[in-house]
Structures are given as C-alpha cells and as structure tokens.
C-alpha positions as CSV (number, residue, x, y, z in Angstrom):
1,M,0.0,0.0,0.0
2,T,2.8,2.3,0.8
3,A,4.6,1.6,-2.5
4,V,1.3,2.3,-4.4
5,S,0.9,5.6,-2.5
6,S,4.4,6.6,-3.3
7,L,4.1,5.9,-6.9
8,R,0.9,8.0,-7.0
9,T,2.7,10.8,-5.4
10,L,5.5,10.5,-7.9
11,G,3.0,10.5,-10.7
12,R,1.3,13.7,-9.4
13,L,4.7,15.3,-8.9
14,V,5.7,14.5,-12.7
15,D,2.3,15.7,-13.8
16,L,2.7,19.1,-11.9
17,F,6.1,19.5,-13.4
18,G,4.8,18.9,-16.8
19,Q,1.9,21.3,-16.4
20,A,4.3,24.0,-15.0
21,V,6.9,23.7,-17.7
22,G,4.3,23.6,-20.5
23,G,2.3,26.4,-19.0
24,A,5.5,28.5,-18.6
25,V,6.4,28.1,-22.3
26,V,2.9,28.9,-23.5
27,D,2.5,32.0,-21.2
28,I,5.8,33.4,-22.1
29,A,5.1,32.8,-25.8
30,R,1.7,34.5,-25.5
31,M,3.1,37.3,-23.3
32,R,0.7,36.5,-20.5
33,F,3.4,35.4,-18.0
34,K,3.3,37.1,-14.6
35,W,6.7,38.7,-14.7
36,S,6.1,40.9,-11.6
37,E,5.3,37.8,-9.5
38,A,8.4,36.0,-10.9
39,L,10.6,39.0,-10.1
40,R,9.2,39.2,-6.6
41,Q,9.8,35.5,-6.0
42,S,13.3,35.8,-7.4
43,W,14.1,38.7,-5.1
44,F,12.8,36.7,-2.2
45,F,14.8,33.6,-3.1
46,V,18.0,35.8,-3.5
47,T,17.6,37.5,-0.1
48,T,16.9,34.2,1.6
49,T,19.9,32.3,0.2
50,A,22.6,34.8,-0.6
51,I,24.2,35.2,2.9
52,P,23.8,31.5,3.8
53,A,25.5,30.6,0.4
54,I,28.5,32.7,1.3
55,L,28.6,31.2,4.8
56,M,28.4,27.7,3.2
57,A,30.9,28.3,0.5
58,I,33.8,29.6,2.6
59,P,34.2,26.6,5.0
60,F,33.4,24.3,2.1
61,G,36.3,25.7,0.1
62,V,38.6,25.6,3.1
63,I,37.7,22.0,3.9
64,V,38.4,20.8,0.2
65,S,41.7,22.7,0.1
66,V,42.9,21.3,3.5
67,Q,41.8,17.7,2.9
68,V,43.0,17.5,-0.6
69,G,46.1,19.5,0.1
70,N,47.1,17.0,2.8
71,L,46.7,14.1,0.4
72,I,48.5,15.5,-2.6
73,H,51.3,16.9,-0.3
74,Q,52.1,13.3,0.7
75,I,52.7,12.4,-2.9
76,G,54.7,15.6,-3.7
77,A,52.2,17.2,-6.0
78,D,51.4,20.4,-4.2
79,S,51.2,22.3,-7.5
80,L,48.0,20.3,-8.4
81,L,46.0,21.7,-5.5
82,G,44.5,24.4,-7.8
83,A,43.1,21.8,-10.1
84,T,41.8,19.3,-7.5
85,G,40.3,21.9,-5.2
86,G,38.8,23.9,-8.1
87,L,37.3,20.9,-9.8
88,G,35.9,19.7,-6.3
89,V,34.1,22.9,-5.8
90,I,32.9,23.5,-9.3
91,K,31.7,19.9,-10.2
92,Q,30.4,18.7,-6.8
93,G,30.5,21.3,-4.0
94,A,28.8,24.3,-5.7
95,P,25.8,22.6,-7.3
96,T,25.3,20.3,-4.2
97,A,25.5,23.1,-1.8
98,T,23.2,25.1,-4.0
99,G,20.6,22.3,-4.1
100,L,20.7,21.7,-0.3
101,L,20.5,25.4,0.4
102,L,17.5,25.8,-1.8
103,G,16.0,22.7,-0.6
104,G,16.3,23.9,3.0
105,A,15.5,27.7,2.7
106,A,13.4,28.0,-0.5
107,A,11.4,24.7,-0.3
108,S,10.3,25.4,3.3
109,A,9.2,28.9,2.3
110,I,7.3,27.8,-0.8
111,A,5.6,24.8,1.0
112,A,4.6,27.0,3.9
113,D,3.2,29.7,1.7
114,L,1.2,27.5,-0.6
115,G,0.2,25.2,2.3
116,A,-1.3,28.1,4.2
117,R,-3.2,29.2,1.2
118,T,-4.5,25.7,0.7
119,I,-5.9,25.3,4.3
120,R,-7.5,28.7,4.1
121,D,-9.3,27.5,1.0
122,E,-7.6,30.2,-1.2
123,I,-6.6,27.6,-3.7
124,D,-10.2,26.3,-4.1
125,A,-11.4,29.9,-4.4
126,L,-9.0,30.5,-7.3
127,R,-10.4,27.4,-9.0
128,V,-14.0,28.6,-8.4
129,M,-13.1,31.9,-10.1
130,G,-11.6,30.0,-13.0
131,I,-8.1,30.8,-12.2
132,D,-5.5,28.0,-12.6
133,P,-3.4,27.7,-9.4
134,V,-0.5,26.3,-11.3
135,R,-0.3,29.1,-13.7
136,R,-0.9,31.8,-11.0
137,L,1.3,30.3,-8.2
138,V,3.5,27.5,-9.4
139,I,4.9,28.8,-12.7
140,P,6.2,32.1,-11.4
141,R,8.1,30.3,-8.6
142,L,9.5,27.7,-11.1
143,V,10.8,30.5,-13.5
144,A,12.2,32.4,-10.5
145,M,14.0,29.3,-9.3
146,V,15.5,28.7,-12.8
147,V,16.9,32.2,-12.7
148,V,18.1,32.2,-9.2
149,A,19.6,28.8,-8.8
150,P,22.5,29.4,-11.3
151,L,23.2,32.7,-9.7
152,V,23.5,31.1,-6.2
153,N,25.7,28.4,-7.8
154,I,28.1,31.0,-9.2
155,L,28.3,32.7,-5.9
156,I,29.1,29.6,-4.1
157,M,31.7,28.6,-6.8
158,F,33.5,32.0,-6.5
159,M,33.5,32.1,-2.7
160,G,34.6,28.4,-2.5
161,I,37.4,28.8,-4.9
162,L,38.6,32.1,-3.3
163,A,38.6,30.5,0.1
164,G,40.5,27.5,-1.1
165,Y,43.0,29.6,-2.9
166,L,43.7,31.7,0.2
167,V,44.2,28.7,2.4
168,A,46.5,27.1,-0.2
169,V,48.7,30.2,-0.6
170,T,48.8,31.3,3.1
171,A,48.8,28.0,4.9
172,Q,50.0,25.2,2.6
173,G,52.9,26.9,0.8
174,V,51.5,26.7,-2.7
175,T,52.5,29.6,-5.0
176,S,49.8,31.8,-6.5
177,G,51.0,31.1,-10.0
178,S,51.1,27.3,-9.8
179,Y,47.6,27.3,-8.2
180,W,45.9,29.2,-11.0
181,L,48.0,27.5,-13.7
182,T,46.8,24.0,-12.7
183,F,43.4,25.4,-12.1
184,G,43.2,26.8,-15.7
185,S,44.8,23.6,-17.2
186,F,42.3,21.1,-15.8
187,T,39.1,23.2,-15.5
188,V,37.3,23.6,-18.8
189,V,34.2,25.5,-19.8
190,A,32.2,22.1,-19.9
191,D,32.8,21.8,-16.1
192,V,31.2,25.1,-15.4
193,A,28.3,24.4,-17.8
194,V,27.7,21.0,-16.1
195,S,27.7,22.7,-12.6
196,L,25.2,25.3,-13.7
197,G,23.0,22.7,-15.4
198,K,23.0,20.7,-12.2
199,S,22.0,23.7,-10.1
200,V,19.0,24.4,-12.5
201,L,17.9,20.7,-12.3
202,F,18.2,20.8,-8.5
203,G,16.2,24.0,-8.4
204,L,13.5,22.4,-10.5
205,I,13.3,19.4,-8.1
206,V,13.1,21.7,-5.2
207,V,10.3,24.0,-6.4
208,T,8.2,21.2,-8.0
209,V,8.3,19.1,-4.7
210,A,7.6,22.2,-2.5
211,C,4.7,23.4,-4.6
212,Q,3.2,19.8,-4.7
213,R,3.5,19.5,-0.9
214,G,2.0,22.9,-0.4
215,L,-0.9,22.5,-2.7
216,E,-1.8,19.1,-1.2
217,A,-1.6,20.2,2.4
218,K,-4.6,19.3,4.6
219,G,-5.4,18.9,8.2
220,G,-5.0,22.6,9.3
221,P,-1.7,24.0,10.6
222,R,-0.3,20.6,11.4
223,G,-0.8,19.7,7.7
224,V,1.2,22.8,6.7
225,A,4.0,21.8,9.1
226,D,4.0,18.3,7.8
227,G,4.0,19.6,4.1
228,V,7.0,21.8,4.9
229,N,8.9,18.9,6.5
230,A,8.1,16.5,3.7
231,A,9.1,19.3,1.0
232,V,12.5,19.6,2.7
233,V,13.2,15.9,3.1
234,L,12.0,14.9,-0.4
235,S,13.9,17.8,-2.0
236,V,17.2,16.8,-0.4
237,L,16.5,13.1,-1.2
238,G,15.8,14.0,-4.9
239,I,18.9,16.1,-5.1
240,V,21.1,13.3,-3.8
241,V,19.7,10.8,-6.2
242,A,19.9,13.2,-9.2
243,N,23.4,14.2,-8.2
244,V,24.6,10.5,-8.2
245,A,23.1,9.9,-11.6
246,L,24.5,13.0,-13.1
247,T,27.9,12.4,-11.7
248,Q,28.0,9.0,-13.3
249,L,26.9,10.4,-16.6
250,T,29.4,13.3,-16.7
251,A,32.2,10.9,-15.6
252,M,31.4,8.7,-18.6
253,F,30.9,11.4,-21.3
254,L,33.0,14.4,-19.9
255,P,36.0,12.9,-18.1
256,V,38.5,15.2,-16.5
257,R,41.2,16.3,-19.1
258,L,43.7,19.0,-19.7
259,A,42.3,22.1,-21.2
C-alpha cells in the first residue's frame, strides 16, 4: 500500500512538473506570463539564500583545500592543489550546496506559503473563479528558481574557490602562479556548464516538490507543518539521487582532461 501511494505521489509530481513547464512556455510565448510575481519571488529567493550561500561556500572551500592538500602533499604534487580543489568545488561542491540550500530555505518557504493558502481555501477559491493555481502560483516560482539557482551556484563557486586559494597560498605553501596554472589547465568550460546545469535541475526538483506539498496540504496548521517537513526531506533526497546519476553520466561522457 505504501509503495502504491508513493508511486501515485511521484505521478502527481511529474504531472505538476509537466503542467508547470508547459504552461510557462505557453504563457511566455503569448506574453501572459506574470513577470512581476516572478521577479518578486526571485528577489525573495536571493535575499533568503545569498548570505547562507556565502557562509556555506567559505568553509567548504577551506575543507576541500585542506583535505585534498594534505593528500597531494604526501605524494609531492602540491602544485595540483588548484586543479583538484577547483574541480571539487565546481563539479560537486557548488551545485550540491546550491541544491541543499534551496531545498532547506526556498522549499520550506514555498511549501509554507502554498500550504497556508490551501488550508485557508484560497486555492479552491481560485479554481472557483476560473483561475488555474498552477499558472498563478507555481509557474512564477518555477521560473524564478530557474533564474536564481545558477546565480547562487556562481556565488558559491566564486567564494569556495577564493577561500581554497587563500588557504593554499597562506597555509599550505602553494605559490599563487602554480595554483591558478593548474586550475586553468584542468578546468574547462564544460565543467562550469555542467555545474550550472545541475544547479538548475536541483532547483526544478526543489520548486516542484515544494509546490506539490504545499498544494496538497490538509489537516489545518499541522498539515502545513507536515508539508514543509516533507518538502525539505523529499527535495534533499531527490537532489542526492539526481546528483549521483548526473555524476556518473558526466564521468562517462565528460572525463577530466587537460584544457
């Protein structure tokens, strides 16, 4: 019974995603898209995630630099710290941190907002007035997430690489020139593109799960709280599964190579 219920939930999730993406394309093409709502949601996502993104990126860059630096120092390849640390932040650290940050901050906010609207019968009122809740509420949040997720990813990449560089130069004896030389030799544009693509996919997972949990909230305030909790947990789980699959695919088709 639990398996059947889970499959039905997954089916509704996929259906909501299809409706949102299709509706976004149609609304933008017909110039009926709610740009003001999308901009408002984008600003909310930025203000919610910008400072935590910096606070996550700095220690992550330091940890990668220290752990990887200790390993490659033992084999006498200190000059490769720029390549290993940079690739670790770009290909794994930045998109994963972006997804987890959005899954914790943005998903909870979206689920709480839509859940509160649902238990107050605002969603049913929209349907009675002939307004599609997906077009009015879900699509602007989806478009906003597609815009904000790469920006957060870029911010985390920049701060993580900068923190790793400062640790490598000041504490691990790596010269500035060798750090950036190896970083530029091993890091290619495709690595950055993969990182940005992963952040967009993780953002889509977060916003779709959060919107579904919010729109299906029931049982009063407790139902909203349960929806928020489920949105965060399912978003993180979906991000982890998607990251494993994408990592395997990129390792097969885009292996690490000299630029």
